[in-house]
Biotite code that builds the C-alpha atoms (Angstrom):
import biotite.structure as struc

atoms = struc.array([
    struc.Atom([104.140, 164.388, 68.201], chain_id="A", res_id=1, res_name="MET", atom_name="CA", element="C"),
    struc.Atom([103.900, 167.042, 65.148], chain_id="A", res_id=2, res_name="ASP", atom_name="CA", element="C"),
    struc.Atom([103.063, 165.907, 61.780], chain_id="A", res_id=3, res_name="TYR", atom_name="CA", element="C"),
    struc.Atom([106.830, 165.818, 60.570], chain_id="A", res_id=4, res_name="PHE", atom_name="CA", element="C"),
    struc.Atom([107.561, 163.317, 63.299], chain_id="A", res_id=5, res_name="SER", atom_name="CA", element="C"),
    struc.Atom([104.536, 161.117, 62.197], chain_id="A", res_id=6, res_name="GLN", atom_name="CA", element="C"),
    struc.Atom([105.879, 161.349, 58.624], chain_id="A", res_id=7, res_name="LEU", atom_name="CA", element="C"),
    struc.Atom([109.171, 159.917, 59.746], chain_id="A", res_id=8, res_name="ILE", atom_name="CA", element="C"),
    struc.Atom([107.727, 157.200, 61.796], chain_id="A", res_id=9, res_name="ILE", atom_name="CA", element="C"),
    struc.Atom([105.582, 156.178, 58.828], chain_id="A", res_id=10, res_name="PHE", atom_name="CA", element="C"),
    struc.Atom([108.478, 156.039, 56.216], chain_id="A", res_id=11, res_name="ILE", atom_name="CA", element="C"),
    struc.Atom([110.754, 153.964, 58.779], chain_id="A", res_id=12, res_name="ILE", atom_name="CA", element="C"),
    struc.Atom([107.811, 151.499, 59.464], chain_id="A", res_id=13, res_name="SER", atom_name="CA", element="C"),
    struc.Atom([107.307, 151.355, 55.471], chain_id="A", res_id=14, res_name="LEU", atom_name="CA", element="C"),
    struc.Atom([110.694, 150.643, 54.747], chain_id="A", res_id=15, res_name="ILE", atom_name="CA", element="C"),
    struc.Atom([111.136, 148.064, 57.654], chain_id="A", res_id=16, res_name="ALA", atom_name="CA", element="C"),
    struc.Atom([108.119, 146.287, 57.051], chain_id="A", res_id=17, res_name="ASN", atom_name="CA", element="C"),
    struc.Atom([108.704, 146.023, 53.055], chain_id="A", res_id=18, res_name="SER", atom_name="CA", element="C"),
    struc.Atom([112.076, 144.432, 53.752], chain_id="A", res_id=19, res_name="PHE", atom_name="CA", element="C"),
    struc.Atom([110.521, 142.153, 56.474], chain_id="A", res_id=20, res_name="SER", atom_name="CA", element="C"),
    struc.Atom([107.512, 141.015, 54.078], chain_id="A", res_id=21, res_name="ALA", atom_name="CA", element="C"),
    struc.Atom([110.188, 140.378, 51.443], chain_id="A", res_id=22, res_name="PHE", atom_name="CA", element="C"),
    struc.Atom([112.690, 138.363, 53.507], chain_id="A", res_id=23, res_name="SER", atom_name="CA", element="C"),
    struc.Atom([110.455, 136.671, 56.109], chain_id="A", res_id=24, res_name="GLY", atom_name="CA", element="C"),
    struc.Atom([111.134, 138.547, 59.161], chain_id="A", res_id=25, res_name="GLY", atom_name="CA", element="C"),
    struc.Atom([113.324, 141.461, 60.726], chain_id="A", res_id=26, res_name="GLY", atom_name="CA", element="C"),
    struc.Atom([111.041, 144.404, 60.970], chain_id="A", res_id=27, res_name="ALA", atom_name="CA", element="C"),
    struc.Atom([111.790, 144.853, 64.645], chain_id="A", res_id=28, res_name="GLY", atom_name="CA", element="C"),
    struc.Atom([115.459, 145.674, 63.639], chain_id="A", res_id=29, res_name="LEU", atom_name="CA", element="C"),
    struc.Atom([114.527, 149.140, 62.545], chain_id="A", res_id=30, res_name="ILE", atom_name="CA", element="C"),
    struc.Atom([111.052, 149.849, 63.885], chain_id="A", res_id=31, res_name="GLN", atom_name="CA", element="C"),
    struc.Atom([111.540, 148.666, 67.530], chain_id="A", res_id=32, res_name="LEU", atom_name="CA", element="C"),
    struc.Atom([114.796, 150.511, 68.077], chain_id="A", res_id=33, res_name="PRO", atom_name="CA", element="C"),
    struc.Atom([113.412, 153.808, 66.840], chain_id="A", res_id=34, res_name="VAL", atom_name="CA", element="C"),
    struc.Atom([110.403, 153.368, 69.409], chain_id="A", res_id=35, res_name="LEU", atom_name="CA", element="C"),
    struc.Atom([112.954, 152.959, 72.004], chain_id="A", res_id=36, res_name="LEU", atom_name="CA", element="C"),
    struc.Atom([115.142, 156.016, 70.721], chain_id="A", res_id=37, res_name="PHE", atom_name="CA", element="C"),
    struc.Atom([112.105, 158.255, 70.901], chain_id="A", res_id=38, res_name="LEU", atom_name="CA", element="C"),
    struc.Atom([111.623, 157.443, 74.520], chain_id="A", res_id=39, res_name="GLY", atom_name="CA", element="C"),
    struc.Atom([109.226, 154.599, 74.856], chain_id="A", res_id=40, res_name="LEU", atom_name="CA", element="C"),
    struc.Atom([109.938, 152.146, 78.025], chain_id="A", res_id=41, res_name="PRO", atom_name="CA", element="C"),
    struc.Atom([110.939, 148.951, 76.689], chain_id="A", res_id=42, res_name="PHE", atom_name="CA", element="C"),
    struc.Atom([107.762, 147.031, 77.462], chain_id="A", res_id=43, res_name="SER", atom_name="CA", element="C"),
    struc.Atom([105.472, 149.860, 75.981], chain_id="A", res_id=44, res_name="VAL", atom_name="CA", element="C"),
    struc.Atom([107.586, 149.838, 72.613], chain_id="A", res_id=45, res_name="ALA", atom_name="CA", element="C"),
    struc.Atom([107.466, 146.242, 72.444], chain_id="A", res_id=46, res_name="LEU", atom_name="CA", element="C"),
    struc.Atom([103.661, 146.109, 72.778], chain_id="A", res_id=47, res_name="ALA", atom_name="CA", element="C"),
    struc.Atom([103.130, 149.068, 70.327], chain_id="A", res_id=48, res_name="THR", atom_name="CA", element="C"),
    struc.Atom([105.377, 147.524, 67.929], chain_id="A", res_id=49, res_name="HIS", atom_name="CA", element="C"),
    struc.Atom([103.649, 144.131, 68.360], chain_id="A", res_id=50, res_name="LYS", atom_name="CA", element="C"),
    struc.Atom([100.119, 145.897, 67.542], chain_id="A", res_id=51, res_name="VAL", atom_name="CA", element="C"),
    struc.Atom([101.787, 147.495, 64.259], chain_id="A", res_id=52, res_name="ALA", atom_name="CA", element="C"),
    struc.Atom([103.366, 143.977, 63.266], chain_id="A", res_id=53, res_name="SER", atom_name="CA", element="C"),
    struc.Atom([99.780, 142.869, 62.915], chain_id="A", res_id=54, res_name="VAL", atom_name="CA", element="C"),
    struc.Atom([99.087, 145.261, 60.234], chain_id="A", res_id=55, res_name="ALA", atom_name="CA", element="C"),
    struc.Atom([102.032, 143.741, 58.677], chain_id="A", res_id=56, res_name="LEU", atom_name="CA", element="C"),
    struc.Atom([100.474, 140.406, 58.512], chain_id="A", res_id=57, res_name="GLY", atom_name="CA", element="C"),
    struc.Atom([97.202, 141.930, 57.363], chain_id="A", res_id=58, res_name="ILE", atom_name="CA", element="C"),
    struc.Atom([99.125, 143.615, 54.168], chain_id="A", res_id=59, res_name="GLY", atom_name="CA", element="C"),
    struc.Atom([100.878, 140.452, 53.469], chain_id="A", res_id=60, res_name="ALA", atom_name="CA", element="C"),
    struc.Atom([97.768, 138.279, 53.744], chain_id="A", res_id=61, res_name="THR", atom_name="CA", element="C"),
    struc.Atom([95.930, 140.391, 51.377], chain_id="A", res_id=62, res_name="LEU", atom_name="CA", element="C"),
    struc.Atom([98.519, 139.705, 48.798], chain_id="A", res_id=63, res_name="ARG", atom_name="CA", element="C"),
    struc.Atom([99.279, 136.202, 49.528], chain_id="A", res_id=64, res_name="HIS", atom_name="CA", element="C"),
    struc.Atom([95.551, 135.135, 49.844], chain_id="A", res_id=65, res_name="LEU", atom_name="CA", element="C"),
    struc.Atom([95.306, 135.887, 45.837], chain_id="A", res_id=66, res_name="ARG", atom_name="CA", element="C"),
    struc.Atom([97.934, 133.157, 45.273], chain_id="A", res_id=67, res_name="GLU", atom_name="CA", element="C"),
    struc.Atom([96.272, 130.616, 47.076], chain_id="A", res_id=68, res_name="ASN", atom_name="CA", element="C"),
    struc.Atom([99.540, 129.067, 48.417], chain_id="A", res_id=69, res_name="THR", atom_name="CA", element="C"),
    struc.Atom([98.867, 128.057, 51.855], chain_id="A", res_id=70, res_name="LEU", atom_name="CA", element="C"),
    struc.Atom([97.834, 124.312, 52.862], chain_id="A", res_id=71, res_name="GLU", atom_name="CA", element="C"),
    struc.Atom([94.830, 124.582, 55.349], chain_id="A", res_id=72, res_name="ARG", atom_name="CA", element="C"),
    struc.Atom([96.015, 121.675, 57.807], chain_id="A", res_id=73, res_name="ARG", atom_name="CA", element="C"),
    struc.Atom([99.788, 123.003, 57.667], chain_id="A", res_id=74, res_name="PHE", atom_name="CA", element="C"),
    struc.Atom([98.589, 126.480, 58.482], chain_id="A", res_id=75, res_name="THR", atom_name="CA", element="C"),
    struc.Atom([96.449, 125.133, 61.247], chain_id="A", res_id=76, res_name="LEU", atom_name="CA", element="C"),
    struc.Atom([99.517, 123.079, 62.635], chain_id="A", res_id=77, res_name="PHE", atom_name="CA", element="C"),
    struc.Atom([101.813, 126.258, 62.559], chain_id="A", res_id=78, res_name="ILE", atom_name="CA", element="C"),
    struc.Atom([98.887, 128.268, 64.556], chain_id="A", res_id=79, res_name="LEU", atom_name="CA", element="C"),
    struc.Atom([98.294, 125.401, 67.057], chain_id="A", res_id=80, res_name="ALA", atom_name="CA", element="C"),
    struc.Atom([101.843, 124.869, 67.956], chain_id="A", res_id=81, res_name="THR", atom_name="CA", element="C"),
    struc.Atom([103.248, 128.528, 67.850], chain_id="A", res_id=82, res_name="GLY", atom_name="CA", element="C"),
    struc.Atom([100.483, 130.635, 69.704], chain_id="A", res_id=83, res_name="ILE", atom_name="CA", element="C"),
    struc.Atom([100.778, 128.953, 73.216], chain_id="A", res_id=84, res_name="PRO", atom_name="CA", element="C"),
    struc.Atom([104.384, 129.725, 72.935], chain_id="A", res_id=85, res_name="GLY", atom_name="CA", element="C"),
    struc.Atom([103.900, 133.328, 71.726], chain_id="A", res_id=86, res_name="VAL", atom_name="CA", element="C"),
    struc.Atom([101.622, 133.745, 74.982], chain_id="A", res_id=87, res_name="VAL", atom_name="CA", element="C"),
    struc.Atom([103.983, 132.255, 77.388], chain_id="A", res_id=88, res_name="LEU", atom_name="CA", element="C"),
    struc.Atom([106.791, 134.352, 76.014], chain_id="A", res_id=89, res_name="GLY", atom_name="CA", element="C"),
    struc.Atom([104.746, 137.369, 76.430], chain_id="A", res_id=90, res_name="ALA", atom_name="CA", element="C"),
    struc.Atom([104.222, 136.592, 80.243], chain_id="A", res_id=91, res_name="ASN", atom_name="CA", element="C"),
    struc.Atom([107.841, 135.799, 80.613], chain_id="A", res_id=92, res_name="LEU", atom_name="CA", element="C"),
    struc.Atom([109.702, 138.841, 78.872], chain_id="A", res_id=93, res_name="ILE", atom_name="CA", element="C"),
    struc.Atom([108.815, 141.059, 81.774], chain_id="A", res_id=94, res_name="LEU", atom_name="CA", element="C"),
    struc.Atom([110.821, 138.704, 84.225], chain_id="A", res_id=95, res_name="LYS", atom_name="CA", element="C"),
    struc.Atom([113.930, 138.292, 81.906], chain_id="A", res_id=96, res_name="ILE", atom_name="CA", element="C"),
    struc.Atom([116.786, 140.703, 81.733], chain_id="A", res_id=97, res_name="PRO", atom_name="CA", element="C"),
    struc.Atom([116.634, 142.278, 78.359], chain_id="A", res_id=98, res_name="ASP", atom_name="CA", element="C"),
    struc.Atom([120.119, 142.406, 77.380], chain_id="A", res_id=99, res_name="PRO", atom_name="CA", element="C"),
    struc.Atom([121.002, 138.996, 78.034], chain_id="A", res_id=100, res_name="VAL", atom_name="CA", element="C"),
    struc.Atom([118.121, 137.754, 76.052], chain_id="A", res_id=101, res_name="ALA", atom_name="CA", element="C"),
    struc.Atom([118.881, 140.166, 73.257], chain_id="A", res_id=102, res_name="ARG", atom_name="CA", element="C"),
    struc.Atom([122.567, 138.968, 73.037], chain_id="A", res_id=103, res_name="PHE", atom_name="CA", element="C"),
    struc.Atom([121.531, 135.472, 72.979], chain_id="A", res_id=104, res_name="ALA", atom_name="CA", element="C"),
    struc.Atom([119.038, 135.859, 70.353], chain_id="A", res_id=105, res_name="LEU", atom_name="CA", element="C"),
    struc.Atom([121.314, 137.941, 68.243], chain_id="A", res_id=106, res_name="GLY", atom_name="CA", element="C"),
    struc.Atom([123.979, 135.121, 68.470], chain_id="A", res_id=107, res_name="VAL", atom_name="CA", element="C"),
    struc.Atom([121.157, 132.597, 67.099], chain_id="A", res_id=108, res_name="LEU", atom_name="CA", element="C"),
    struc.Atom([120.186, 134.705, 64.460], chain_id="A", res_id=109, res_name="ILE", atom_name="CA", element="C"),
    struc.Atom([123.558, 135.602, 63.320], chain_id="A", res_id=110, res_name="LEU", atom_name="CA", element="C"),
    struc.Atom([124.064, 131.842, 62.932], chain_id="A", res_id=111, res_name="CYS", atom_name="CA", element="C"),
    struc.Atom([120.815, 131.441, 61.023], chain_id="A", res_id=112, res_name="LEU", atom_name="CA", element="C"),
    struc.Atom([122.275, 133.868, 58.239], chain_id="A", res_id=113, res_name="GLY", atom_name="CA", element="C"),
    struc.Atom([125.698, 131.984, 58.027], chain_id="A", res_id=114, res_name="ILE", atom_name="CA", element="C"),
    struc.Atom([124.062, 128.779, 57.921], chain_id="A", res_id=115, res_name="TYR", atom_name="CA", element="C"),
    struc.Atom([121.592, 129.636, 54.903], chain_id="A", res_id=116, res_name="SER", atom_name="CA", element="C"),
    struc.Atom([124.866, 131.368, 53.128], chain_id="A", res_id=117, res_name="THR", atom_name="CA", element="C"),
    struc.Atom([126.768, 128.296, 53.640], chain_id="A", res_id=118, res_name="LEU", atom_name="CA", element="C"),
    struc.Atom([124.077, 125.971, 52.177], chain_id="A", res_id=119, res_name="ASN", atom_name="CA", element="C"),
    struc.Atom([123.606, 127.291, 48.496], chain_id="A", res_id=120, res_name="ARG", atom_name="CA", element="C"),
    struc.Atom([120.696, 125.387, 47.376], chain_id="A", res_id=121, res_name="GLU", atom_name="CA", element="C"),
    struc.Atom([118.825, 125.480, 50.793], chain_id="A", res_id=122, res_name="LEU", atom_name="CA", element="C"),
    struc.Atom([115.176, 126.514, 50.219], chain_id="A", res_id=123, res_name="GLY", atom_name="CA", element="C"),
    struc.Atom([115.544, 126.647, 46.265], chain_id="A", res_id=124, res_name="GLN", atom_name="CA", element="C"),
    struc.Atom([113.146, 123.798, 45.740], chain_id="A", res_id=125, res_name="HIS", atom_name="CA", element="C"),
    struc.Atom([109.753, 122.718, 47.297], chain_id="A", res_id=126, res_name="TYR", atom_name="CA", element="C"),
    struc.Atom([110.489, 119.259, 48.790], chain_id="A", res_id=127, res_name="GLN", atom_name="CA", element="C"),
    struc.Atom([107.993, 118.208, 51.588], chain_id="A", res_id=128, res_name="PRO", atom_name="CA", element="C"),
    struc.Atom([109.714, 116.308, 54.089], chain_id="A", res_id=129, res_name="THR", atom_name="CA", element="C"),
    struc.Atom([109.098, 115.070, 58.011], chain_id="A", res_id=130, res_name="HIS", atom_name="CA", element="C"),
    struc.Atom([105.261, 115.069, 57.214], chain_id="A", res_id=131, res_name="ARG", atom_name="CA", element="C"),
    struc.Atom([104.874, 112.012, 59.537], chain_id="A", res_id=132, res_name="ASN", atom_name="CA", element="C"),
    struc.Atom([103.824, 111.763, 63.076], chain_id="A", res_id=133, res_name="THR", atom_name="CA", element="C"),
    struc.Atom([107.385, 112.315, 64.579], chain_id="A", res_id=134, res_name="MET", atom_name="CA", element="C"),
    struc.Atom([108.246, 114.859, 62.102], chain_id="A", res_id=135, res_name="GLY", atom_name="CA", element="C"),
    struc.Atom([105.253, 117.113, 62.883], chain_id="A", res_id=136, res_name="TYR", atom_name="CA", element="C"),
    struc.Atom([105.843, 116.353, 66.784], chain_id="A", res_id=137, res_name="LEU", atom_name="CA", element="C"),
    struc.Atom([109.403, 117.567, 66.511], chain_id="A", res_id=138, res_name="ASN", atom_name="CA", element="C"),
    struc.Atom([108.569, 120.207, 64.094], chain_id="A", res_id=139, res_name="GLY", atom_name="CA", element="C"),
    struc.Atom([105.999, 121.433, 66.424], chain_id="A", res_id=140, res_name="GLY", atom_name="CA", element="C"),
    struc.Atom([108.184, 121.469, 69.366], chain_id="A", res_id=141, res_name="LEU", atom_name="CA", element="C"),
    struc.Atom([110.487, 123.847, 67.771], chain_id="A", res_id=142, res_name="ILE", atom_name="CA", element="C"),
    struc.Atom([107.771, 125.918, 66.586], chain_id="A", res_id=143, res_name="LEU", atom_name="CA", element="C"),
    struc.Atom([106.452, 126.262, 70.011], chain_id="A", res_id=144, res_name="PHE", atom_name="CA", element="C"),
    struc.Atom([109.908, 127.408, 71.334], chain_id="A", res_id=145, res_name="LEU", atom_name="CA", element="C"),
    struc.Atom([110.010, 129.814, 68.540], chain_id="A", res_id=146, res_name="ILE", atom_name="CA", element="C"),
    struc.Atom([106.749, 131.132, 69.457], chain_id="A", res_id=147, res_name="GLY", atom_name="CA", element="C"),
    struc.Atom([108.226, 131.682, 73.040], chain_id="A", res_id=148, res_name="ILE", atom_name="CA", element="C"),
    struc.Atom([110.714, 133.831, 71.557], chain_id="A", res_id=149, res_name="LEU", atom_name="CA", element="C"),
    struc.Atom([108.200, 135.837, 69.439], chain_id="A", res_id=150, res_name="ASN", atom_name="CA", element="C"),
    struc.Atom([106.015, 136.700, 72.349], chain_id="A", res_id=151, res_name="GLY", atom_name="CA", element="C"),
    struc.Atom([109.089, 138.017, 74.340], chain_id="A", res_id=152, res_name="SER", atom_name="CA", element="C"),
    struc.Atom([111.227, 139.484, 71.619], chain_id="A", res_id=153, res_name="LEU", atom_name="CA", element="C"),
    struc.Atom([110.156, 140.571, 68.308], chain_id="A", res_id=154, res_name="THR", atom_name="CA", element="C"),
    struc.Atom([113.346, 141.538, 66.574], chain_id="A", res_id=155, res_name="SER", atom_name="CA", element="C"),
    struc.Atom([113.909, 138.810, 64.139], chain_id="A", res_id=156, res_name="GLY", atom_name="CA", element="C"),
    struc.Atom([112.005, 135.790, 65.457], chain_id="A", res_id=157, res_name="THR", atom_name="CA", element="C"),
    struc.Atom([109.886, 135.557, 62.112], chain_id="A", res_id=158, res_name="GLY", atom_name="CA", element="C"),
    struc.Atom([113.081, 134.578, 60.403], chain_id="A", res_id=159, res_name="LEU", atom_name="CA", element="C"),
    struc.Atom([113.471, 131.808, 62.749], chain_id="A", res_id=160, res_name="PHE", atom_name="CA", element="C"),
    struc.Atom([109.997, 130.380, 61.407], chain_id="A", res_id=161, res_name="VAL", atom_name="CA", element="C"),
    struc.Atom([111.057, 131.085, 57.968], chain_id="A", res_id=162, res_name="THR", atom_name="CA", element="C"),
    struc.Atom([114.521, 128.884, 57.954], chain_id="A", res_id=163, res_name="LEU", atom_name="CA", element="C"),
    struc.Atom([112.882, 126.207, 60.250], chain_id="A", res_id=164, res_name="TRP", atom_name="CA", element="C"),
    struc.Atom([109.945, 125.709, 57.508], chain_id="A", res_id=165, res_name="LEU", atom_name="CA", element="C"),
    struc.Atom([112.789, 125.624, 54.919], chain_id="A", res_id=166, res_name="VAL", atom_name="CA", element="C"),
    struc.Atom([115.078, 123.248, 56.859], chain_id="A", res_id=167, res_name="ARG", atom_name="CA", element="C"),
    struc.Atom([112.619, 120.798, 58.559], chain_id="A", res_id=168, res_name="TRP", atom_name="CA", element="C"),
    struc.Atom([109.692, 120.828, 56.392], chain_id="A", res_id=169, res_name="PHE", atom_name="CA", element="C"),
    struc.Atom([111.187, 121.123, 52.997], chain_id="A", res_id=170, res_name="GLY", atom_name="CA", element="C"),
    struc.Atom([109.659, 124.490, 51.761], chain_id="A", res_id=171, res_name="LEU", atom_name="CA", element="C"),
    struc.Atom([111.366, 126.516, 49.395], chain_id="A", res_id=172, res_name="ASP", atom_name="CA", element="C"),
    struc.Atom([111.866, 130.177, 50.504], chain_id="A", res_id=173, res_name="TYR", atom_name="CA", element="C"),
    struc.Atom([108.911, 131.688, 48.624], chain_id="A", res_id=174, res_name="LYS", atom_name="CA", element="C"),
    struc.Atom([106.235, 129.359, 50.527], chain_id="A", res_id=175, res_name="ARG", atom_name="CA", element="C"),
    struc.Atom([108.230, 129.812, 53.955], chain_id="A", res_id=176, res_name="ALA", atom_name="CA", element="C"),
    struc.Atom([107.977, 133.593, 53.701], chain_id="A", res_id=177, res_name="VAL", atom_name="CA", element="C"),
    struc.Atom([104.423, 133.404, 52.698], chain_id="A", res_id=178, res_name="ALA", atom_name="CA", element="C"),
    struc.Atom([103.522, 131.067, 55.983], chain_id="A", res_id=179, res_name="TYR", atom_name="CA", element="C"),
    struc.Atom([105.659, 133.327, 58.047], chain_id="A", res_id=180, res_name="THR", atom_name="CA", element="C"),
    struc.Atom([104.169, 136.833, 57.087], chain_id="A", res_id=181, res_name="LEU", atom_name="CA", element="C"),
    struc.Atom([100.472, 135.324, 56.929], chain_id="A", res_id=182, res_name="VAL", atom_name="CA", element="C"),
    struc.Atom([100.437, 133.172, 60.269], chain_id="A", res_id=183, res_name="LEU", atom_name="CA", element="C"),
    struc.Atom([103.300, 134.735, 62.346], chain_id="A", res_id=184, res_name="VAL", atom_name="CA", element="C"),
    struc.Atom([102.670, 138.401, 61.214], chain_id="A", res_id=185, res_name="GLY", atom_name="CA", element="C"),
    struc.Atom([99.058, 138.204, 61.695], chain_id="A", res_id=186, res_name="LEU", atom_name="CA", element="C"),
    struc.Atom([98.176, 135.561, 64.343], chain_id="A", res_id=187, res_name="PHE", atom_name="CA", element="C"),
    struc.Atom([101.176, 134.958, 66.526], chain_id="A", res_id=188, res_name="TRP", atom_name="CA", element="C"),
    struc.Atom([101.830, 138.804, 66.473], chain_id="A", res_id=189, res_name="ASN", atom_name="CA", element="C"),
    struc.Atom([98.020, 139.125, 67.267], chain_id="A", res_id=190, res_name="GLY", atom_name="CA", element="C"),
    struc.Atom([98.068, 137.016, 70.067], chain_id="A", res_id=191, res_name="ALA", atom_name="CA", element="C"),
    struc.Atom([101.346, 138.721, 71.384], chain_id="A", res_id=192, res_name="GLY", atom_name="CA", element="C"),
    struc.Atom([100.043, 142.118, 71.025], chain_id="A", res_id=193, res_name="ALA", atom_name="CA", element="C"),
    struc.Atom([96.771, 141.172, 72.871], chain_id="A", res_id=194, res_name="LEU", atom_name="CA", element="C"),
    struc.Atom([98.970, 139.627, 75.762], chain_id="A", res_id=195, res_name="THR", atom_name="CA", element="C"),
    struc.Atom([101.251, 142.482, 76.071], chain_id="A", res_id=196, res_name="LEU", atom_name="CA", element="C"),
    struc.Atom([98.578, 144.934, 75.924], chain_id="A", res_id=197, res_name="GLY", atom_name="CA", element="C"),
    struc.Atom([96.909, 143.638, 78.912], chain_id="A", res_id=198, res_name="ILE", atom_name="CA", element="C"),
    struc.Atom([100.105, 143.333, 80.876], chain_id="A", res_id=199, res_name="LEU", atom_name="CA", element="C"),
    struc.Atom([101.894, 146.536, 79.799], chain_id="A", res_id=200, res_name="SER", atom_name="CA", element="C"),
    struc.Atom([100.380, 149.258, 77.743], chain_id="A", res_id=201, res_name="SER", atom_name="CA", element="C"),
    struc.Atom([100.281, 150.599, 74.157], chain_id="A", res_id=202, res_name="ILE", atom_name="CA", element="C"),
    struc.Atom([101.251, 154.211, 73.081], chain_id="A", res_id=203, res_name="HIS", atom_name="CA", element="C"),
    struc.Atom([98.158, 154.929, 70.971], chain_id="A", res_id=204, res_name="TRP", atom_name="CA", element="C"),
    struc.Atom([99.225, 158.273, 69.831], chain_id="A", res_id=205, res_name="ASN", atom_name="CA", element="C"),
    struc.Atom([102.113, 156.583, 67.569], chain_id="A", res_id=206, res_name="TRP", atom_name="CA", element="C"),
    struc.Atom([99.910, 153.605, 66.150], chain_id="A", res_id=207, res_name="LEU", atom_name="CA", element="C"),
    struc.Atom([98.251, 155.436, 62.996], chain_id="A", res_id=208, res_name="PRO", atom_name="CA", element="C"),
    struc.Atom([101.629, 156.035, 61.449], chain_id="A", res_id=209, res_name="ALA", atom_name="CA", element="C"),
    struc.Atom([103.063, 152.653, 62.416], chain_id="A", res_id=210, res_name="LEU", atom_name="CA", element="C"),
    struc.Atom([99.880, 150.738, 61.271], chain_id="A", res_id=211, res_name="LEU", atom_name="CA", element="C"),
    struc.Atom([99.788, 152.444, 57.639], chain_id="A", res_id=212, res_name="LEU", atom_name="CA", element="C"),
    struc.Atom([103.472, 151.741, 57.095], chain_id="A", res_id=213, res_name="GLY", atom_name="CA", element="C"),
    struc.Atom([103.327, 148.105, 58.287], chain_id="A", res_id=214, res_name="SER", atom_name="CA", element="C"),
    struc.Atom([100.134, 147.560, 56.137], chain_id="A", res_id=215, res_name="LEU", atom_name="CA", element="C"),
    struc.Atom([101.437, 149.071, 52.969], chain_id="A", res_id=216, res_name="LEU", atom_name="CA", element="C"),
    struc.Atom([104.832, 147.660, 53.573], chain_id="A", res_id=217, res_name="GLY", atom_name="CA", element="C"),
    struc.Atom([103.509, 144.283, 54.240], chain_id="A", res_id=218, res_name="GLY", atom_name="CA", element="C"),
    struc.Atom([101.660, 144.373, 50.978], chain_id="A", res_id=219, res_name="TYR", atom_name="CA", element="C"),
    struc.Atom([104.536, 145.746, 48.996], chain_id="A", res_id=220, res_name="ILE", atom_name="CA", element="C"),
    struc.Atom([107.082, 143.156, 50.453], chain_id="A", res_id=221, res_name="GLY", atom_name="CA", element="C"),
    struc.Atom([104.847, 140.208, 49.974], chain_id="A", res_id=222, res_name="ALA", atom_name="CA", element="C"),
    struc.Atom([104.061, 141.268, 46.281], chain_id="A", res_id=223, res_name="HIS", atom_name="CA", element="C"),
    struc.Atom([107.924, 141.396, 45.691], chain_id="A", res_id=224, res_name="LEU", atom_name="CA", element="C"),
    struc.Atom([108.344, 137.890, 47.338], chain_id="A", res_id=225, res_name="SER", atom_name="CA", element="C"),
    struc.Atom([105.784, 136.417, 44.882], chain_id="A", res_id=226, res_name="ILE", atom_name="CA", element="C"),
    struc.Atom([107.196, 137.979, 41.514], chain_id="A", res_id=227, res_name="ILE", atom_name="CA", element="C"),
    struc.Atom([110.681, 137.355, 42.580], chain_id="A", res_id=228, res_name="LYS", atom_name="CA", element="C"),
    struc.Atom([112.716, 134.038, 42.576], chain_id="A", res_id=229, res_name="GLY", atom_name="CA", element="C"),
    struc.Atom([113.975, 131.984, 45.490], chain_id="A", res_id=230, res_name="ASN", atom_name="CA", element="C"),
    struc.Atom([117.345, 132.761, 44.940], chain_id="A", res_id=231, res_name="ARG", atom_name="CA", element="C"),
    struc.Atom([116.808, 136.519, 45.431], chain_id="A", res_id=232, res_name="LEU", atom_name="CA", element="C"),
    struc.Atom([114.694, 136.014, 48.417], chain_id="A", res_id=233, res_name="ILE", atom_name="CA", element="C"),
    struc.Atom([117.461, 133.686, 49.854], chain_id="A", res_id=234, res_name="LYS", atom_name="CA", element="C"),
    struc.Atom([119.879, 136.397, 49.594], chain_id="A", res_id=235, res_name="ARG", atom_name="CA", element="C"),
    struc.Atom([117.833, 138.886, 51.154], chain_id="A", res_id=236, res_name="THR", atom_name="CA", element="C"),
    struc.Atom([117.016, 136.524, 53.882], chain_id="A", res_id=237, res_name="PHE", atom_name="CA", element="C"),
    struc.Atom([120.578, 136.114, 54.637], chain_id="A", res_id=238, res_name="GLU", atom_name="CA", element="C"),
    struc.Atom([121.512, 139.760, 54.712], chain_id="A", res_id=239, res_name="VAL", atom_name="CA", element="C"),
    struc.Atom([118.763, 140.438, 57.083], chain_id="A", res_id=240, res_name="ILE", atom_name="CA", element="C"),
    struc.Atom([119.573, 137.812, 59.440], chain_id="A", res_id=241, res_name="THR", atom_name="CA", element="C"),
    struc.Atom([123.185, 138.981, 59.665], chain_id="A", res_id=242, res_name="ILE", atom_name="CA", element="C"),
    struc.Atom([122.254, 142.623, 60.106], chain_id="A", res_id=243, res_name="LEU", atom_name="CA", element="C"),
    struc.Atom([119.461, 141.630, 62.809], chain_id="A", res_id=244, res_name="VAL", atom_name="CA", element="C"),
    struc.Atom([122.033, 139.399, 64.804], chain_id="A", res_id=245, res_name="GLY", atom_name="CA", element="C"),
    struc.Atom([124.771, 142.162, 64.682], chain_id="A", res_id=246, res_name="LEU", atom_name="CA", element="C"),
    struc.Atom([122.138, 144.477, 65.646], chain_id="A", res_id=247, res_name="LYS", atom_name="CA", element="C"),
    struc.Atom([120.969, 142.424, 68.615], chain_id="A", res_id=248, res_name="LEU", atom_name="CA", element="C"),
    struc.Atom([124.743, 141.702, 69.790], chain_id="A", res_id=249, res_name="ILE", atom_name="CA", element="C"),
    struc.Atom([126.261, 145.077, 69.679], chain_id="A", res_id=250, res_name="PHE", atom_name="CA", element="C"),
    struc.Atom([123.167, 147.319, 70.323], chain_id="A", res_id=251, res_name="GLY", atom_name="CA", element="C"),
])
């Protein structure tokens, strides 16, 4: 690719990952379709996008670690329940018809946005819940299932994690976004990128622009999510979920 094309990819990646880091997911809404439009096969585009998404997690982690908002035990719990699902999902994606999976995922994500919109006070206050054995088992099972989606279809699955942490574990949106960006963006996507890299291939020529855009976008979006209030983050989350859902449904 020429330098102009690399610049376009960088700008698209920067914008997509800035919004994703602010709202808690959705970078694949823009970034993955662009890679497909530029001619990459789906499996190659997915693997390349996964690797770039790790840079989003790195950028967000660099900013969120300065705030020290993540609980160690809860962090390990999200990693332990989600990563096995990611690896399983990355192995399954090559066997599932993509149009069917995309449509179903789009409907689910659209429902997330509508649900959050109808619940005005959702995620506005930090009120930890379900922190007992059964709460962790049920919550961990859902995180495992979301991990399967994350490993197979990257567009919007981080949004599931954000809303589930808010709805089930009582986090506010600001904390939920922090967990999603650091743990899903860095570790879940890292596991998915490694698995897909083994099963498929990565388009290395496009990665420098994607990685730089993802890294800077992750930091910028994380910074905005920290300095802005839960209300604005919630509204952005709802807009992104509805757009992602419609994009997946109607292509």
